[in-house]
N, C-alpha and C positions, 0 to 999 in steps of 0.2 A: 504494500500500500504506500509506503513512504516514497517509492520511486515515482508514483503518480502525482505526488505533492511537490516535487522539486524538479525544476527545469533549469539546467545550467545555461547561462547566456554567454559567459566569457571567463576564461581563466588566464591570468597573467602571472608569470614567474617573476617575483620581485628580487629573489636572491637564491642562488644555488651554490653558495660558498662552502658551508660546512654541512648544512642540511638544506631543505627546500622551503622557502616561504612563498606561498601563492596568494594572490588576490583574486577572488571569485565573485562574479555577479550572477545572481540566480533569482528565479521567481519561486515563491513559496505559496502554496495553497493553504490559507489560514482555516482555522476551525469553523469560522462563520461563512466559508465558501468564497471569499474574495481572495484575489491574488495580490501578493505584495512583492515588490522587487527589493532585494537586499544585496549588500556587498559585505563580504567577510574576508579576513585574512586567516590563513591556516598555516601552521608550522608543521612540516612533515619531517620528523627525525627517525622514522621507522618505528616498529614495535620493539618492545623490550621484555626482559625477564629479570626478576629479582629473587634472591634466595637468602633466607635467614638461617644461619647455622646455629644449632643448639646442642648442648650436651646435657642429657637428661639426668645423669647421676650427679654431676657437679652443679646443675641448675644454672649453667652459663650460656652465653651467646657470643658469637663472633661478629663484630661490626668493624667498619672502616671509618677513617677520617681522611677527607681530602678537600682540596680547595675547589670551590664552585663560584666562578666569576659572577653569574647572574645573582646569586645570593649576596655576594659582596656589594654589588652596585645597588642592592635594595636594603642596605643598612646593616647587614650581618658582617661578621669578620670573614665570612666566606668559607671557613673550615667546618664542614658539616659531618656529623656522625651518621652513617648510613649502613643499611644492609647492602651487600654486594649486588651489583646490577650491571646490565649492559644491553646494547642494541642487538637484536637478532641478526646474526650473520647467516643463520641456517633456518630451516623451517620449523625445527623442533625447539620450542621454548625451554624445555627441561634441559636439553643439551647446552643451550646458551647459559642457563643458570649455573650448571655445573662448571662450564668453562670459565665463566666470570669469577666464580668462587675460587677456583684454583689460581687464576691470574692475580686476583686482588688479595686473597687471604693465604694462599699457599696450601689450602686443604683440598684434597681430591675426594669428592663426595660421589658415591656410587648411586645411592637411592635418594630421590627427592620426592616430596609429596606436593602436588598442586593444591593450593587452598582456594584460590579464586583468580579472577582477572578483572581489571578495571581501567577505565579511561581516567587519567589523573587530572587533566585540565581540558575537558572537552569543548570549552568555549573557544580555544585557540590552537590546541595541539592535537594532532591526529593519533598520537601514540596509544596503543593498547598495551598495558603492562600485565604480564603473567607473574603471579605471586607463588613462591614455593617456600617450603621449609625443608631442612635436611639435618639429620643428626650427624655430629662429628665426634671423633675420638682422637686422642693424641697421635695414634698410628696413622691417621689420615693426612697428616701434615707432610707435604712433599717438598715445600720450599718456604721461604720467609714471606712470599707474597709481595705486595707492593705495587702491582700493576705493571704496565709496559711503559718504561721511560720514553721510548721512541714515539709514543702516542700522547706524551705530556702527562702521564700519570705518575703521581708521587703519593702513594697511599700508605697510611699508617694502619696497622692491624691492631684492633682492640678486643680484649676478652674481658667480659664482666658478667656478673650475675644478672639474671632476668630482672630481679628486683632493683638492682642498680640502674639498669636500662630504663625501667619504668619510672624511677625517680628522676632520671634525666629528661624524660618527657615532661614531667610536672614542673621541673625547674627551668625548662626552656633550653637545655643543653642539646636535646635531640628535637629538631624541628622539621626533619625530612618526612614528607607525607607517607611514602612507601614504607619507610622504616617504622613509623608509628603504627601503621596498619598491621604490619607483620608482628611487631612486638605485642600489640593488643590481642591479635589472633592467638599467638602462642600462650599468652597469659590466660585467655579464656578457654583454651583447648583442654586444659587439665594435664597436658603432657609433662609439665614440670612440677606437678603436685607431689 
């Protein structure tokens, strides 16, 4: 039904530097039966996957800290504590989540559990994010992590208890949306009780 309510008039690419920024003019059939012409910009950075690593026996999680320029220019110090994540290079979001976990944290995780998927900023960004959790043990650590310096990554790996992470949400030390969602899911799941 939604395809019958949208007629694309024109699409202009405004930027194709790192990701793609498009300006689209379209007609939209409103609920009252009238057509409205609108123009919107959408930022296409591809779809992504995120993975929260947890250790059930120690009640800990693995998070990362890295510099995020958009957060910096919006009044933050720019260093965000996050669950590992990345843009899908392959069709399998679970494979992406495992790959990013190993690159960023050094942990090679075999089994991950999909918990949900979400559009994080649907008013402007096309990205669909796939959310996973995965259990880690010390034996799963294959490297120190830290990301790929050639891609500008300089990632610090953090291990803390789930309760410490939840306290960091309350104190404002963790402000990344995907991370907050995964930590709250893990807390509510009962896996760490």
